[in-house]
N, C-alpha and C positions, 0 to 999 in steps of 0.2 A: 613685091620679089616670094619665091616660092624656091625652099630648098628643098635643094635634091642628091638622091646618091646616085651611081652607078655602080652594079656588083661584077668586076671581072672579076670573075671562076675561071680563069685558065685553066688551072689546075681543079679545079670544081669549088665545092663550098661543105663545109660541117660545120656543126650547130659552135663546137669552140672557137674553129677559124672566123666566122664571124662576129659574134662576140667578141675576140679579140682585138679585130680590124676595127671594130668599132669606139674601142678605146683606145685605140692605138691613134684612132681620128680626133683624140677626145674626147669621148663620152667620159661622162662623170663616174669610176671607177667607184667612191666613197658612197654616193647615190643610188649604183645598181646594186651593191650591196646591201648598204640599210636597206630599200626595198625588197628585198628577198629575204632577208631576216626577220620582215615583218609578215611571213607565211609560217603557216603549218609544217615549215617540213620538217625534216632531219639536221643536222647540226652539219655547218660545212663550215669550210676557208675557201674561200678564192685566189689564188696565186699568180698575178700577170710578172710576167718575164718577158725581154728580148733575150731573143737565138738568131742564130746566121744561118740564113735559110740558103745556101747559094748563094753567095756575099751578097744580102739583104735582109736586113735587120728587121724581124719581124716579129712581132707580140704576140705569147704563147698562152696559155691558158690549162694550169691543174686546178682541180678540186680532190679536196679531202674532205674525208667524211669521219664520223667516229662508229656512225650503223652501217650495218648492211642496207646495201638495196636492196628496194622489194617494188614487184608491179604494183602500177594502180589502175583501174580502167577510166577508162574517157570521161565518164560522169564524175567524177570524183575529182578529177583536175578541174574539168569543169566549173565545179565546189567551191575548191580551193579561190581559183581565181575570182568567183563571182563575189564569192566572201569578205574578199580584198578588199582593201585601203587603196589598190592601184587607181594608176590616172587610165581614165575609161578607155584615150585610144589606147592606154599598152597593153589591159582588159581583149580588147577588140581584137586586136591585130598578136595576139599569143592563143587567142580561141581560134583564131583563123587558120594559123599554125596546127595548130590541135586537129581543126577541124579537116585537116585535108589528108595530117596523114591518118585519123579514124579511117576517115571513108576508103584509103587505100587498103587497110590493114583487116575492114567489113565485109570487102568485097574479097579478099584474099582469102579469107577461111569460112567465110561463109555466114557469116553470124550478125547482129546488131552492133550498130556503132556502138553505140551506148555498154553494151557488153566487150565492150576492143583491152586488151589487156596490151601493155605497152608495151612488155617486155623493153628494148633496153633504149625505146624513147618515154617512156613510163619511170625508164631509170630516173633516180634524180639529178643526175649529171644531165638527162638531157634534157628535164625541164627546164632547171637555173640557165641552160645553156640558150630555152624557145625564150620564157619571159625574159630573160636577163637581156636580151638583143631586142627585147622588144622595149624593155627598158632605157635600152640603150639608144637607140634610136629616138626617143625623148627628149631625154638627156641633149638630143643635138636638134632637135625639134626639125627633124626629117619630114617632111612631108608628102614625096612621091621616092617610089626606090626604080629604077631598071637594072637590066643584067648582060652579060652577054652570054650567048647560047654555055651550054654546061654541057662537060666530059664528065661523062660517066667509071672508066675503064672499064676493064673487062677482067676472068676468071673467076676465080673461086673464091668464096667466103664461107668463115664459119658464124651462122648467126643462132640464133635460141631454137630454131627448130629445126638445126641440121645443115649440112653443109650445100649452098643453093652459090648458084650463078653471080656476075654483078653483068649485069645493075642488080642488085638485091628485088626479091619481090614488089618489095609496098614504095622502093628507089622510083621501078619504073613506073608501075604504077601512078605515084605521083606526077610521074615526069609527061604521062601522057599530055598530049599538044603542046608538047614545049620543046621551043629549036635545040637540040644535041651538036656537041664539038665532036671533032674526029679527035681524039688523043690516045696512042699507041700506049695504055701505059696497065700490066697484069697488078692491078689493083684497085681496091674501091677510092676513090676521089671524090664522089658524093653522096652522103651518106638520107637517109629517110628525115630527117631536121632538116639536113643542108635543100635538099629538097621541097620541104614542108616550105621555107621562107619563100624559095625559088615563086610556087603554084601561089599561096597565101598571097605574098606581098606584091611583085613585083609588078608592075604595071606594062610594062613592054620588052622585048628582049632583042637584042640587036647591037647593033655598034655604039660605040661613043657617043653621046649626041656632043656632038661640034656648040658647046658652051664654053666659056670661060673657066678654069678649076681651080678651085679655092683652096680646097687642100687634099691630103694622100692619108689612109691608113693601109698596116701592113696587118693579115691576122696570120699566124703562122700553126702547120696542122703536125701533130706529134711525130709523123715521119718522115724520116729523108731519103730522097728521092735521087735523083743526079741531074734535078732539075728544079725546081725554087716550090716547095708545096706551102703553099700561100693563095689567101684571096687576098687582094684589092679592093679598097673602096675608096670612089674618088665623090668628094660632094660640087655640087656646083648649085650654082642662082640659076632657078628660069627667072625671065621676068614677063611678068604674069600681072592682070589689069587686077587689084584686090577690088573684093565687093563689098564690103561692107556687110559680109554675111554672117549665120548661125547656123547652127544647128545642122552642122556636117556631119551626111551617114557616110557609110563606105564607101570604096571608088567604084568604080562601076566592072568589075570585076567578076568573074564566078565563084560563087561560096553556097554553103551547102545549108538547110534546113530543115527542118520536118515537117512533113503533111501528116495534118491525121482528120479522117473521114466518119462517120455514121451516120443510117440515115433512121427518120424517124416520121411515122406513122401516128401519134397516138398521145403530143404537146398539144397544146392553146396556143395558138401567132401571137399571145402576151406573153407567154413563156420561153417562148424562142425571140421575145425580143429584147426578154429582159438577159436571157440566153448572153446574146449573141452582145451585147453592150459591155457584162461582165467577161466573155474571153478579152476583148480588147482591156479593161481597164487591167485584168491579171499580166497584163505585156505579149499579148498574142501580136505577130505580126501582121497576119491579116483575116478574115473572117468570109466567109457569104456566102450565103442559105442559094439554092437550085432546086425548082419543082421539078419531081420526080416521076415515076409509077411503079409500084410496090410489087408483092406478090399478091393475087387477090385481086387484085386492079384495083387497089386501094392508092389515092394521092396521097405525096408524102415528101420530105425534107431532107433535101443532102446538106449534111450540113459538113462543110469545108475548112479544117483551118491549116494556119502556118504560123508557126514556132520556130524558137531556135532549138536545137538537136538536143540541147542540155534541158531544156523545161520540157524535153517532150514528154516525159515520165508523169508529169506534176498536169500535163493539160489532157492525159489519158483517165488520170485517175479523177479529175474537178468531171468530166465527161460521161465518165459510168456513174458520175453521185448524183451528178446534176440534171442527168438526161432520164430519160425512159430504153434507151439505148441499153443492149444485151453486148454488144461489141463494139470497140472503135479498131478500125485502121489503120495499118503507119505507115510508112517510108521517109524514105531521104530522101530527098531529091534536091535538082544543082541549078538554082536562079542565075541572072545579070540583074543587077539593078545600076541605076546611073545614082551619081552623086546630089544628090539633093543636099540646096541650098533655101534660106531665105534671104530678101533684099527689100528693105524700105523704100519707097521711089513716092517721090511727091507729084500729086498728082491736080489734078483742075477740081476734085472730092476729097482732095487732102493727102494724107497718110494713108500707103493704099500697101499692106504687104504680098508681098510676087516671090510663087515658090519655084525654084530654079533647078533645070535640071541637066548637070552636065557629064561629056566620056571625052575625055582626052587633054581636061581642062576647058575645052570650048561648052558658051550657055545652048545646048540644041531646044531645049523646051521652056517657055515660060506663063505662068496663069498666075492670078489674081486670085487672093483668098475669096472664098467663096464670102466670108461673113463681114470682111472689110468688105466688101462687092453691098452685098445685103447693107447693111450701114450705113452704105453714103445713099444709099436707091431710098433708106427709108427716111431720111434727114432729107435730103434733096427732094422727094417723092417724083421723085423723074422712077421711071419704067427700069425694073432689072436689066433687060438687055441690054438697055441703051449704053445703060451706067458698063457696062461690064465690055461693050464694044468698044467704047470711049477709052478706056480705065487699057484696056489689048490694044486699041494707037498706042498709046502712049510709053506700054510697053516695048512694041517694034521698034521703038522712035528711039528710045532710051535705053537699053536693054539691048536687043539681039541685034539693033543696028552696027552697033555700037562694033 
């Protein structure tokens, strides 16, 4: 069984509305507040209260601060999250939301993503909205998120850079590729934070799934209109076969990473081999070498590595200090990855670990781990490829064909 959530955004979505709706659904407010207060933030107090929104009792959120808000760079927010004791999935979801917002701001303002000042999003209330909502999802044990098409509203809004059309530039950029809904309202219905949740966390956008509803929560916005200014979250259970898996990574949705490159023509093969392993040990997502021809017809090596955006500066320094290069090229790229899981399969060669690749909760790829196949081949004195083929046949029979 997989717990899933449908975001009914008929009136748009904002961070405080989403967090309030999750608490109204049953997320533990005390757990959220305790976890947030463990972070190095200004002192704050959260106040949840019920308000009537055109006949619907919705939970609303007010945040009190003792100190004035101040802006933060993206890398500062990533550091706060990574250095915290928050649950791992909360860290990943929170950073994913900040990444899509930072990427949008960087593109709009023509600057490096790590140097983005978050303005509205960097203010403490929005930091609390994002991390608090991800904590609420964890409290509810929500695995998958779905949403309705998103209305943005129209008109003008006064933001940090002046008066801009609705949707705000960051909101519009974040919502590229996201189905929108027409709603003729002269107001901002969806904020950059709300759009960030949709882009970073939602698996699919469309009608509500044809499944049994477990419970419903209502989160209200601070503005009043002639319609219910709420976001409705609907929890249901998907009947999926449990795989008894571990080491789940992010879902098959786009995410942003940093790609670093440099060219080397004066390091030995031994040194390059040492460097590759060192980069992996430091947490690189991927590293690979490619042979190239540089100026003066010199054979050389192109080093390409991929890392999390918040780790880019550290890896740039490492490459400059531990290689002979005089410069490192850095660019933010978008990637899409399958959900990766590991399952133990009992075969005639013993227990073999199988790496799975999932898309939309369906297994589309499966392969045995090399070291387990190698061990089985050595123990049985059977050629490696025969062992691999035998195990592959059992994977097809017991996993892929089920």
